[in-house]
VOMIVO-165280 format. One line per 5 residues: their letters; for each residue y, x, z of C-alpha. Coordinates in steps of 0.05 Angstrom, whole numbers, always signed. Layout:
REM VOMIVO-165280
A	Y X Z; ...
***
This chain:
REM VOMIVO-165280
MKIAI	+218 -1759 -573; +179 -1798 -625; +119 -1830 -592; +62 -1868 -625; +27 -1924 -588
LGAMP	-35 -1949 -623; -85 -2004 -609; -141 -2032 -651; -126 -2107 -645; -63 -2149 -640
EEITP	-79 -2166 -568; -76 -2093 -550; -3 -2083 -572; +26 -2153 -560; +42 -2138 -487
LLEKL	+85 -2081 -512; +121 -2119 -566; +137 -2175 -517; +178 -2125 -476; +215 -2092 -534
DYIQE	+266 -2106 -588; +236 -2079 -652; +240 -2076 -727; +178 -2073 -771; +155 -2043 -836
SYANN	+93 -2058 -877; +56 -1999 -906; -16 -1984 -928; -41 -2053 -912; -13 -2050 -841
VFYFA	+50 -2065 -801; +87 -2012 -760; +136 -2032 -706; +195 -1989 -686; +232 -1994 -620
KFKNH	+277 -1954 -573; +253 -1946 -502; +280 -1899 -447; +311 -1851 -498; +247 -1848 -538
DLIIA	+232 -1874 -608; +168 -1915 -607; +122 -1926 -666; +73 -1982 -650; +15 -2010 -690
YSKIG	-53 -2040 -686; -100 -2006 -734; -153 -2060 -742; -223 -2048 -715; -264 -1986 -731
KVNSA	-259 -1911 -739; -234 -1910 -811; -177 -1958 -797; -156 -1922 -734; -158 -1854 -767
LSATL	-114 -1879 -824; -63 -1910 -776; -61 -1849 -731; -50 -1803 -791; +7 -1845 -817
MIEKY	+40 -1849 -749; +41 -1773 -745; +49 -1751 -818; +93 -1807 -846; +132 -1830 -784
GAEIL	+136 -1765 -747; +102 -1781 -680; +101 -1721 -634; +50 -1749 -585; +2 -1808 -590
FFTGV	-22 -1859 -539; -81 -1904 -552; -86 -1967 -511; -141 -2018 -510; -207 -2042 -482
AGSLN	-278 -2016 -480; -348 -2030 -456; -373 -1994 -394; -435 -1950 -399; -426 -1926 -328
PNFKI	-449 -1974 -273; -392 -1950 -229; -339 -1976 -278; -328 -2051 -273; -287 -2101 -314
SDMVY	-211 -2087 -310; -221 -2014 -287; -177 -1965 -325; -210 -1903 -354; -175 -1847 -391
GTKLL	-215 -1806 -440; -222 -1733 -420; -270 -1721 -479; -285 -1765 -539; -343 -1764 -588
QHDID	-374 -1804 -645; -441 -1832 -623; -460 -1859 -692; -457 -1792 -729; -529 -1772 -743
ISAFG	-550 -1713 -786; -606 -1696 -738; -654 -1693 -798; -623 -1624 -811; -635 -1600 -740
HPYGY	-565 -1616 -714; -550 -1654 -649; -526 -1726 -651; -451 -1731 -660; -446 -1665 -697
VPDTP	-404 -1655 -760; -399 -1584 -789; -335 -1547 -770; -317 -1602 -720; -330 -1602 -644
IFINS	-376 -1657 -619; -330 -1669 -559; -254 -1669 -569; -212 -1659 -507; -151 -1701 -494
DENLN	-84 -1671 -473; -88 -1647 -401; -13 -1653 -389; -15 -1727 -409; -76 -1737 -366
QLALK	-40 -1708 -306; +20 -1752 -321; -26 -1812 -320; -52 -1793 -252; +19 -1784 -226
VAKSL	+40 -1852 -253; -22 -1886 -224; -7 -1857 -156; +65 -1881 -158; +40 -1951 -175
NLTIY	-15 -1949 -123; -67 -1957 -178; -132 -1922 -191; -150 -1894 -259; -214 -1857 -274
PGIIA	-231 -1799 -319; -288 -1811 -367; -324 -1790 -431; -312 -1841 -487; -363 -1852 -543
SGDQF	-338 -1885 -607; -377 -1916 -664; -371 -1971 -715; -413 -2017 -673; -398 -2066 -617
ICDDE	-448 -2047 -564; -482 -2107 -533; -553 -2082 -527; -584 -2051 -465; -627 -2001 -502
KKKWI	-569 -1977 -545; -525 -1972 -484; -579 -1930 -449; -586 -1884 -509; -511 -1870 -515
KGTFD	-505 -1857 -441; -566 -1812 -439; -550 -1774 -503; -476 -1759 -489; -467 -1773 -415
ADLAE	-414 -1822 -438; -378 -1871 -393; -348 -1920 -443; -365 -1945 -512; -313 -1969 -562
MEGAS	-297 -1964 -636; -234 -1921 -648; -219 -1868 -595; -258 -1809 -624; -230 -1818 -694
VALVC	-159 -1819 -666; -176 -1758 -625; -202 -1722 -686; -138 -1737 -725; -94 -1713 -667
HSLNT	-138 -1651 -658; -133 -1634 -732; -57 -1645 -734; -42 -1610 -668; -14 -1673 -636
PFFIL	-23 -1685 -561; -58 -1751 -547; -79 -1796 -490; -132 -1850 -494; -133 -1906 -443
RSVSD	-184 -1961 -440; -189 -2020 -393; -261 -2044 -384; -272 -2112 -417; -348 -2116 -413
EAGTK	-410 -2076 -392; -436 -2061 -463; -505 -2092 -450; -537 -2158 -466; -486 -2214 -471
AEFDF	-428 -2165 -470; -396 -2205 -526; -385 -2263 -477; -351 -2219 -425; -309 -2188 -481
DKFMI	-283 -2255 -503; -268 -2275 -431; -234 -2211 -407; -206 -2176 -469; -135 -2203 -465
SSAKI	-126 -2190 -391; -157 -2121 -396; -114 -2103 -457; -51 -2123 -419; -69 -2077 -361
SANFV	-78 -2018 -408; -15 -2031 -449; +30 -2040 -389; +5 -1975 -359; +17 -1936 -423
LKMVE	+89 -1962 -426; +99 -1939 -355; +74 -1870 -376; +125 -1868 -432; +179 -1886 -382
NL	+159 -1825 -341; +157 -1774 -398
***
């Protein structure tokens, strides 16, 4: 099976590349890495930060390189006080919190002919729970809100949580989800908490991003092993 594994930053895919023998190809201002793992063909990349970049990379992985399923691995800020730094959360639903055409009477996050919430693949979610149990780990389901903003403001955090009942904030998941939804490609989004998305979140992010990214990447590779 051809499997895409996408992150947003180099740190989010480096733990994978360190475990694999790979070749690489440059295309569309990005680098794609190709490796064999457990009878699967892996296509690995980091998109660069933001929804446009992640949508472009996800589309190329599916349309140009033939990925049949897509995993996203990375870090996120917690909007839910129950989720702490290094906790792993998989997105059951994903949305864009920075879409706003409410001036026309539409709810926040709404784009015509597109669902506000996009559901991830339930089979992959169940596989994640099975893998977590085998490793004696805990992963949590959650709603992930994406936008082209790093959230480090208590009022903005409160607004996103209250408006969408979201658990995590990050900058790529919903755009990847929309691409996969549009191209009928099963997907799984895993985020390890790197900060709490409020005041001074940028300091926690710098401190914990690498360790949190490694937790997420290693778990995704274990999921691939169990496909």
